[in-house]
N, C-alpha and C positions, 0 to 999 in steps of 0.2 A: 751793466757789466761790460768791462773793457773787452773789445774784440780780441780773439785769440790770434797770436802771431806764430807763423811757422816759416822755417827755412827749408827749401829743397836743396840739398847739397849733393853735387855730382862732379865727377872728375872733369867732364867736358860738357859745355852747353852748346857745342858746335857739331857740325856734320861729321867730325872725327869720330864721334861716338855712335854714329848711325842711328839705329832704331831706339837705342837706350835714351839718347838725347831727345828724340821726338816724343817718346812716351812720357818722359819727365816734364817736358815743356807743356804738353797738353794737360797732364795731371795738375801741374801747378796753376795753369790758367783756369781750370775748372774749379779747383779749390778756392781760388780767389773769388770766382763768381758765387761760390757757396757761402761767402761771408767771412773767410779767413784772411787775415793780413799776411799775404804771401810774398816772399822774395826768393830769388834763386842765387845760388853761389856755385861758381865753377872755377877751374884753373885755366889760365890763359894758354891757348894754343894758336896755331897759325890762322884759324878761322874764327876764333872766339869773339873778337871785337865786332866782326862783321855779322855773325849769326846771332849775337845777343839781341839784336833789334827784333828778331822774330818772336821773342818771348813776351814782348809787350802785350798787355799792360803790366805784366810781372816785371819788377825791376831786377836787374842782374848785377851781381858784384863779382868781379874777376880778380884772381890772385896769381901772381907770377910764380913759376916753379924754379927752385934752386937745385942745381945738380942734375943727375940723369932723369930724363922724362919718365922712365919706367917706374921710378919710386914716387913720382908726383909730390915731392916734398915742397911745401910752401910755408915758410916760417911765419908769415903774417896771418895765416888762416886762423890758427888757434887764438891768438890775442883778439882778433876781430870778433870771433864767435863769443868769447867770454864777455866782451863789452857790448854785444848786440842787444842784450836784454830780451831775447826771443823766448817764447814759451816752450817751443818744441822744435827739434831738428829732425828732419827726415833725410836719412842717408841713402843714396842710391848707388849701388855697386860696392865691390869689395876689393881687397888685396892691395890697397895703396894707402898713402898717407892720410887722406881724409877720414878713413876708418879710425886711425890712431888719434886724430885730432878730435873727432866726435866723442870717443871714449874718454879722453882727457877732459874735454869740456863738461861731460856728464859728472865726472868725479869732482871737478872744481865748483860746479854750480848746483849740483843735485837735481838738475832738470832732466826731463824724459826725452828719449829719442826713439825713432823707429828705424828699421833697416829693410830696404827692398833689395834683395840679392840679385834680381834680374837674371835668374838662371845660372849664376856663377857658382852655385853649390850643387848643380846637377852632376851626375857621375862623369859624363864626358868632359865637362869643363874642369872638374877636379883633377883629371888625369893630365891636363896640360900645364906646363911650367911648374912641375911638382916641387922642385927645390925652392923656387921663389915663394910658392904658396905655403910650403912647410915652415919656412922662416917667418913669413908674415903671420901665420897662424899661431906660432909659438910666441911671437913678440906682442901681438895686439889683436889679431882678427877673431880668434875664438872668444877672447874676452869681450870684444866689441859686440859680437853676436849674443853672447850669453847675458850681458848686462842690458841689452835692449829692452825697453818697456814692452815693445810689440814688434813682431816681424810681419812683413806683408808678402803674401804669395799671390801670383796672378792666375793660378790654376790649381785644381785639386792635386795634380801630380807634383807640383812644386811644393805644396804644403806637406805632402807625404814624404818628399825627399828631406825636408827640414826635420820632420819627426824622426826619420830613420837615422839622421845624423845626431840625434839625441837632444835637440833643442826643445826646451819645455816652455818657452815663452808663449804668451798669447799670439795667435796668428790671425791677421786680418786677411780674408780672402777677397781681394779687390782686383778684378781683371784689368787689363789695359783696354782702352777703347780705341776707336778709329773715327776720324772725320770722314764722312761719306759725301762724295760729290753728288750734286743734284742730277747731273746729266750723264747717261751712259749710252754707248753705241750711237754717237751722233751721226755716224756715216754707215749705218747698218747695211744699206743697199750696196754701197761701194765695197763694204767688207765681203759681201757674198761673191764678189767678182775678183777678189785678190788672187794673184797667180799662186801664192803660197799662203798657207795658214801659219799662224805664228804662235809658238810657245815662248814664254818669257820667264827668265830668272832675273829678279832684281833684289839684290841684297849685297852685303859685303862680299868681296872676292877673298874668301878665307877658307882654310881647310875644314873648319867646322861645318861649312855649308854643303859639303858633299858634292862639289862640282866635278871632281874626277869620276865619281860614280855616274853622274849624269852624262858626261861625255861618253863613257864606255857603254852605258845603256843606250844612248842615242845611236851610237855606231851599230849596235846589234839590232835595233828596231829599224833604222834606216828608211824612214818614210820621206821620199824625195819631194812630196807635195807639202811638206812642213819645213819651217825654218825655226831655229832656236836662237833667241837674242839674249845675251848675257849683259846685264847692266849692274853697275855698282863700283865703289871705290876699291882699288887693289890694296891689299894689306900684306906687307912683308914679301912682296914679289910673287905671290901665289898665282897671279894672272899669267905669268910667263909659263908656269908649270901646266896650267890648264890649256893655254894655247898651243903649247908643245904637243900635248896629247891630241888636240884637234888636228894639227898638221900631220901627226903620225898616222891618224886614221883617214886622212884625206877628206876631212869634213869642212874645209874652209868655205864651201858654198852653202853649207847647211847651218853652221854655227858661227855666229858673229858676235864680237864684243862691241857694244854700243856706247861705252864710256859711262860717265857719271851723270846723274841728273838730280839737282837739289831744289829747283824751283817747283812750287806746287803744281802749276799748270803743266809743266813738262812731265812730272811724275804721273799725274792722272792720265795724260795723253798716252804714255807708255802702256799703262794698264788697259786703256780702252782700245788700243790697237792690237791687243793680244787676244787669241782665242782660248789660251790655256796658260795657267801659271804653274811653275814647278819650283818647289823648295825642298831639295833632298837632304835636309840637315841631319847632323848627328845629335844635335841638342838644341832645343829652344824652350824657354820658359813660357812663351806666348806665341811669338811669330807675327809681329805687327804687319809685315808685308802680306801675310796670308789674309788677314782681315781686310787690308786695303784692296787686294785683288778681288775678294768676294764682294766688297762694297761697290766695286766697279762692274759687278756682274760677270766676273771671269771665274770659271771653275778652276779648282786647284788640285794638284797632286803634291802631297807632302808625306813625311814619314811619321811613324808612331813615336818618334823622339820629340814630336810637337804635340801639344794638348788639343788636337783638332779632330777628335772622334766624330764631331758633328758633320764633317764632310760626308761621312757614311750615313749617319742617322737622318740628316736633312737632304741627302741625295744631291750634293753640290760639289762632289769631287771624289778623290781616291786617297785613302789613308793607308799607306803601305809600310811594311817593315823596312828597317834601315838596311841599305846595301844595294849592290848592283842588281842582283837577280830580282828582288821585289820591284825595283824601279823599272826594269825591263817589262815585267808583267803589267805594271800600271800604265806605262806608256803604250804598250800594245793595245790595251783597252781604250785609252783616251784618244789616241791619234786616229782611231777608226770610227769614232762617234760622229754622226752627221752634224752639220753646223746647227741646225734647229734644235737638236737635242742638247748640244753643248750650251746653246743660248738659254734653254730652259733651266739647265743646271745652274748657270750663272745667276739667273734671276732668283732662283731659290736661295742661293748664297747671299745675294744682296738683301733679300728679305730677312735672312738670319741676322746679318750684321746690323741692319736698321733696327730690328726689334730687340737685340740683346747686347750689342757692343757699341752703342753711342756713348760719348764721353760724359755727358751731363750727370747721369746717376752715379758714376764712379767717383766723380769729383765730390758729390754730396756724401758718398760713403767715406771718402778720405777725411772730409771735414768732421763727420760724426766720430770717426776713429780718434782724431785729435782731441775732440771734446771729451770722449770717454777716458783717454789716457790722462787727462788733466782733472778728472773727477767731476766734470761738469754735466755728464750725461750717463744714462744707463748703458750697459754693454749691448751693442747691436748683435743680432743673431748671426752675422757673418764674421764675427770675431770668435775664434775657437780657443778655449782654454783647456789645459790638461786637468 
């Protein structure tokens, strides 16, 4: 039997898309290992040509955008898809032209497709850019979702959100994984003598991430033997708003912006240099950085807007309500925990990630999902039908 072929289609294959690009890259590489003929398709942005090399051995096809970047319109994408002769398309992300192109491709070819919404249908996300999304929903997005052969959710909470919105498609529950570095705490003894202990935020500098709540909470907790390092790309000038609040509270010696880091070695070094990781988001369908931090042996504080109840059940962090007050209480607890106890929490988190969130089994699940969609296999028990 001819090997099954699949395209992973996402707006950006580069660092511009942050964690979404990383998760799609790893998933495509793992489905390739599982025996699927995989290729990736994205739209060209300022980093796409450079970052496409990181997807190897998965080949990447890039298309240029015509008109405003916000609409992501690429006139050559649809004709290429129609002539690609691919068996199945896996769409990642919503609210732009690739959704319309995949829907049209489906109508022209009769072939199946999946949609991974990557948290873009969560309540907080739906409240952002409402007018754009209402127009897109009316033109193509609702139809694109409704006609999908299968939807993919990365957590039970995301699957529940899809059902609340009325989608009756089969849903494949396939979490994101995380690559885990082999070495943690390479300078453990040196770390015990640091003048300040370090809390780390590493993600997009975006209002969704709750950084203003974090700065306000840090001001109220005010542990001078700790520092807070903010890492990540600035989006839409939000960094200026965050640093303005830092200056307003006189926290310049306690809270610093460390810039962006994209190379693997630099990223893992940032995690390993931290004693605590904080992600106070308003919405996350998974939270890749949480898994990465835990994989490096760093305990985590995050909100219940992320699907990480295991921080409590596995005793490797704090899972708090969204907002300033719950974050204050979480920080008050975390910043007073002795180093050895924090270290033990981090090791429990690393064990959790190693045992449950490695990429290989999720790549196999994705391959099995494609096989089921095409009628080549029985329905796996992680695909839920109404």
